[in-house]
C-alpha positions as CSV (number, residue, x, y, z in Angstrom):
1,X,34.1,190.7,131.0
2,X,30.3,189.9,131.1
3,X,28.9,187.2,133.4
4,X,28.0,185.0,130.5
5,X,31.6,185.1,129.3
6,X,32.8,184.1,132.8
7,X,30.6,181.0,132.8
8,X,31.8,180.1,129.3
9,X,35.5,180.6,130.3
10,X,35.1,178.2,133.2
11,X,33.0,175.8,131.2
12,X,29.9,176.2,133.4
13,X,26.2,176.9,133.0
14,X,24.3,179.7,134.7
15,X,22.9,177.4,137.4
16,X,26.3,176.4,138.6
17,X,26.8,176.3,142.4
18,X,29.7,177.8,144.4
19,X,31.3,174.4,144.7
20,X,31.1,173.9,140.9
21,X,32.8,177.3,140.4
22,X,35.7,176.4,142.8
23,X,36.2,173.0,141.1
24,X,36.3,174.5,137.6
25,X,38.7,177.2,138.7
26,X,41.0,174.7,140.4
27,X,41.2,172.6,137.2
28,X,41.9,175.6,135.0
29,X,44.4,177.1,137.4
30,X,46.4,173.9,137.4
31,X,46.3,173.7,133.6
32,X,47.4,177.3,132.9
33,X,49.8,177.9,135.9
34,X,53.0,179.5,134.5
35,X,55.2,177.2,136.6
36,X,54.0,174.3,134.4
37,X,55.4,175.9,131.3
38,X,59.2,176.0,130.5
39,X,60.7,179.3,131.4
40,X,62.6,179.6,128.2
41,X,59.3,179.7,126.2
42,X,58.5,183.4,126.9
43,X,55.5,183.6,124.6
44,X,53.7,180.7,126.3
45,X,54.6,182.1,129.7
46,X,53.0,185.4,128.9
47,X,50.0,183.7,127.4
48,X,49.6,181.5,130.5
49,X,49.8,184.6,132.8
50,X,47.1,186.4,130.9
51,X,44.9,183.3,130.9
52,X,45.3,182.9,134.6
53,X,44.3,186.5,135.1
54,X,41.1,185.9,133.1
55,X,40.4,182.7,135.1
56,X,40.9,184.6,138.4
57,X,38.6,187.4,137.2
58,X,35.9,185.0,136.1
59,X,36.1,183.1,139.4
60,X,35.7,186.3,141.4
61,X,32.8,187.5,139.3
62,X,30.9,184.2,139.5
63,X,31.5,184.0,143.2
64,X,29.9,187.4,143.7
65,X,27.0,186.5,141.4
66,X,26.5,183.2,143.4
67,X,26.5,185.1,146.7
68,X,24.0,187.7,145.4
69,X,21.8,185.0,144.1
70,X,21.8,183.2,147.5
71,X,21.1,186.6,149.2
72,X,18.1,187.2,146.9
73,X,16.7,183.7,147.6
74,X,17.1,184.3,151.3
75,X,15.2,187.6,151.1
76,X,12.4,186.0,149.0
77,X,12.1,183.2,151.7
78,X,11.9,185.8,154.4
79,X,9.2,187.8,152.4
80,X,7.2,184.5,152.0
81,X,7.3,183.9,155.7
82,X,6.1,187.4,156.4
83,X,3.2,187.0,153.9
84,X,2.3,183.7,155.6
85,X,2.2,185.4,159.0
86,X,0.1,188.2,157.6
87,X,-2.4,185.7,156.1
88,X,-2.5,183.9,159.4
89,X,-3.3,187.2,161.3
90,X,-6.0,188.0,158.8
91,X,-7.5,184.6,159.2
92,X,-7.5,185.0,163.0
93,X,-9.1,188.4,162.7
94,X,-11.8,187.1,160.4
95,X,-12.5,184.3,162.8
96,X,-12.9,186.8,165.7
97,X,-15.3,188.9,163.7
98,X,-17.3,185.8,162.8
99,X,-17.5,184.8,166.5
100,X,-18.6,188.2,167.5
101,X,-21.4,188.3,164.9
102,X,-22.6,184.8,165.9
103,X,-22.6,185.9,169.6
104,X,-24.7,189.0,168.7
105,X,-27.2,186.8,166.8
106,X,-27.4,184.4,169.7
107,X,-28.0,187.3,172.1
108,X,-30.8,188.6,170.0
109,X,-32.4,185.1,169.8
110,X,-32.1,184.7,173.5
111,X,-33.7,188.1,174.1
112,X,-36.5,187.1,171.6
113,X,-37.2,183.8,173.5
114,X,-37.1,185.6,176.9
115,X,-39.6,188.2,175.6
116,X,-41.8,185.5,174.2
117,X,-41.7,183.6,177.5
118,X,-42.5,186.7,179.5
119,X,-45.5,187.5,177.3
120,X,-46.8,184.0,177.5
121,X,-46.4,184.0,181.3
122,X,-48.2,187.3,181.7
123,X,-51.1,186.3,179.5
124,X,-51.7,183.0,181.4
125,X,-50.7,184.0,184.9
126,X,-54.3,184.9,185.9
127,X,-55.6,181.8,184.2
128,X,-53.5,178.9,185.3
129,X,-50.1,178.9,187.1
130,X,-49.4,175.3,186.1
131,X,-49.7,176.1,182.4
132,X,-47.2,179.0,182.9
133,X,-44.7,176.6,184.4
134,X,-45.0,174.2,181.4
135,X,-44.5,177.1,179.0
136,X,-41.4,178.2,180.9
137,X,-40.0,174.6,180.7
138,X,-40.7,174.4,176.9
139,X,-39.0,177.8,176.4
140,X,-36.0,176.6,178.4
141,X,-35.8,173.4,176.2
142,X,-35.9,175.6,173.0
143,X,-33.0,177.6,174.4
144,X,-30.7,174.7,175.2
145,X,-29.8,173.8,171.5
146,X,-28.7,177.4,170.9
147,X,-26.6,177.4,174.0
148,X,-24.8,174.2,172.8
149,X,-24.3,175.8,169.4
150,X,-22.7,178.8,171.1
151,X,-20.2,176.6,172.9
152,X,-19.3,174.8,169.6
153,X,-18.9,178.1,167.8
154,X,-16.5,179.3,170.5
155,X,-14.2,176.2,170.0
156,X,-13.6,177.1,166.3
157,X,-11.7,180.4,166.9
158,X,-9.8,178.7,169.8
159,X,-8.4,176.0,167.5
160,X,-7.5,178.8,165.0
161,X,-5.5,180.6,167.7
162,X,-3.7,177.4,168.5
163,X,-2.8,176.8,164.8
164,X,-1.6,180.4,164.6
165,X,0.6,180.0,167.7
166,X,2.2,176.8,166.4
167,X,3.0,178.5,163.0
168,X,4.6,181.4,164.8
169,X,6.7,179.1,167.0
170,X,7.9,177.2,163.9
171,X,8.9,180.4,162.2
172,X,10.8,181.7,165.3
173,X,12.7,178.4,165.6
174,X,13.6,178.5,161.9
175,X,14.9,182.1,162.2
176,X,16.9,181.1,165.3
177,X,18.5,178.2,163.3
178,X,19.5,180.5,160.4
179,X,21.0,183.1,162.7
180,X,23.2,180.4,164.4
181,X,24.9,179.6,161.1
182,X,28.3,181.2,160.7
183,X,30.8,181.2,157.8
184,X,33.8,178.9,158.2
185,X,36.8,180.3,160.0
186,X,40.1,180.6,158.0
187,X,42.2,180.2,161.1
188,X,42.5,176.5,161.9
189,X,45.6,176.7,164.0
190,X,46.1,173.4,166.0
191,X,43.0,171.9,164.6
192,X,42.5,168.1,164.8
193,X,41.9,166.5,161.4
194,X,43.4,163.1,162.1
195,X,42.2,160.6,159.4
196,X,39.8,163.3,158.0
197,X,38.5,163.1,154.4
198,X,39.6,166.4,152.8
199,X,39.8,165.1,149.3
200,X,39.4,167.9,146.6
201,X,38.8,170.4,149.4
202,X,39.4,174.1,148.6
203,X,41.7,175.4,151.4
204,X,43.7,178.2,149.7
205,X,45.3,180.6,152.1
206,X,44.0,178.8,155.2
207,X,46.1,178.8,158.4
208,X,46.6,175.2,159.5
209,X,49.8,175.7,161.4
210,X,50.5,173.0,164.0
211,X,47.3,171.2,162.9
212,X,47.2,167.4,163.3
213,X,46.5,166.0,159.8
214,X,48.1,162.6,160.3
215,X,46.7,159.9,157.9
216,X,44.3,162.5,156.5
217,X,43.2,162.2,152.8
218,X,44.2,165.4,151.0
219,X,44.3,164.0,147.5
220,X,43.6,166.6,144.8
221,X,43.2,169.3,147.5
222,X,43.8,172.9,146.5
223,X,46.3,174.2,149.0
224,X,47.7,177.4,147.4
225,X,49.7,179.4,149.9
226,X,48.3,177.4,152.8
227,X,50.2,177.7,156.1
228,X,51.2,174.2,157.4
229,X,54.1,175.3,159.6
230,X,54.8,172.7,162.2
231,X,51.8,170.6,161.1
232,X,51.6,166.8,161.6
233,X,51.2,165.3,158.1
234,X,52.6,161.9,159.0
235,X,51.1,159.2,156.7
236,X,48.9,161.8,155.0
237,X,47.7,161.2,151.4
238,X,48.8,164.3,149.3
239,X,48.4,162.6,145.9
240,X,48.2,165.4,143.2
241,X,47.6,168.0,145.9
242,X,48.4,171.6,144.8
243,X,50.8,173.1,147.4
244,X,52.0,176.0,145.4
245,X,54.0,178.5,147.6
246,X,52.8,176.6,150.8
247,X,54.5,177.1,154.1
248,X,55.6,173.6,155.3
249,X,58.4,174.8,157.6
250,X,59.2,172.2,160.3
251,X,56.3,170.1,159.1
252,X,56.2,166.3,159.8
253,X,55.8,164.5,156.5
254,X,57.1,161.1,157.4
255,X,55.6,158.4,155.3
256,X,53.3,160.9,153.5
257,X,52.3,160.2,149.9
258,X,53.5,163.1,147.7
259,X,53.3,161.5,144.3
260,X,51.9,163.9,141.7
261,X,51.9,166.8,144.2
262,X,52.9,170.4,143.1
263,X,55.3,171.9,145.7
264,X,56.5,174.7,143.5
265,X,57.8,177.7,145.5
266,X,57.0,176.0,148.8
267,X,59.1,176.4,152.0
268,X,60.1,172.9,153.4
269,X,63.0,174.2,155.5
270,X,63.4,172.0,158.6
271,X,60.7,169.6,157.4
272,X,60.9,165.8,158.0
273,X,60.3,163.8,154.8
274,X,61.7,160.5,156.0
275,X,60.1,157.6,154.1
276,X,57.8,160.0,152.1
277,X,56.7,158.6,148.7
278,X,57.9,160.9,146.0
279,X,58.1,158.6,143.0
280,X,58.9,155.1,141.8
281,X,62.5,153.9,141.9
282,X,64.8,156.8,140.8
283,X,62.0,158.6,139.0
284,X,60.8,161.7,141.0
285,X,57.1,162.4,140.4
286,X,56.8,165.6,142.5
287,X,57.1,169.1,141.1
288,X,59.8,170.8,143.2
289,X,60.5,174.1,141.3
290,X,62.1,176.7,143.6
291,X,61.5,174.7,146.8
292,X,63.4,175.6,150.0
293,X,64.8,172.4,151.5
294,X,67.2,174.1,153.9
295,X,67.8,171.8,156.9
296,X,65.1,169.4,155.7
297,X,65.3,165.6,156.3
298,X,65.0,164.0,152.8
299,X,63.0,160.8,152.1
300,X,66.3,158.8,152.2
301,X,67.1,160.1,155.7
302,X,69.8,162.6,154.6
303,X,69.9,166.2,155.7
304,X,69.7,168.8,153.0
305,X,72.2,171.6,153.2
């Protein structure tokens, strides 16, 4: 399947981000999941399975493309920084050369004035010593402006060096910040997410065993095959959350909102669902296909056996 077909299958454009890809995949996976189709309709079951395979393939292809694109942009940014440093080095070198040339010219002028002073002194020495002193003072006054100009010329390359050092310092701090970034860890055992906003988060396959998710907002979260064994989900909002084949063994779901959630194939053995919201009146609004309730405490307080 070509990359353009993958974008078309997920209903995306070529400038879609990784977050857009995950959202589109989640919506289509929910729509075409075989568990949402009656098992007696074999043809639709097969069609849904094939469609889900295509969706999975498109998602994987687009993820790789997005990662390659991000890597390319990072390399381009690094190359731009290198070019900037090279230009700064060239500018510094040119400034040094200019300073050296000006210093040579000033040395020549100084030698010229000294020679002129010596000739004048020698020619008038036998005539009048006072006149020789006056000429020496005049020659000294003519030399002072060039001496001041030499000091000003020296300041220019010094400021150039300072600018170059500042640019190198900024570049080094930027590279240090980039190297400190790390990808998220899939093992979140015992993590504290009390009251956290995890709405629509993509947490497929994560290990959240014994995590504290009390009063957390997990509405519309994608939790396929997530490990929530022994987790504290008391009062959590799991409205329309996709918990397909999730491990909720011995989890605390007291008072949790499970309306619209998909728990197909999940393991709820030993879980406590006392007071959990599963529908309105006698109408159950949670998908419970092939769920393991062995030893679980049901919403009405009874023990499932």
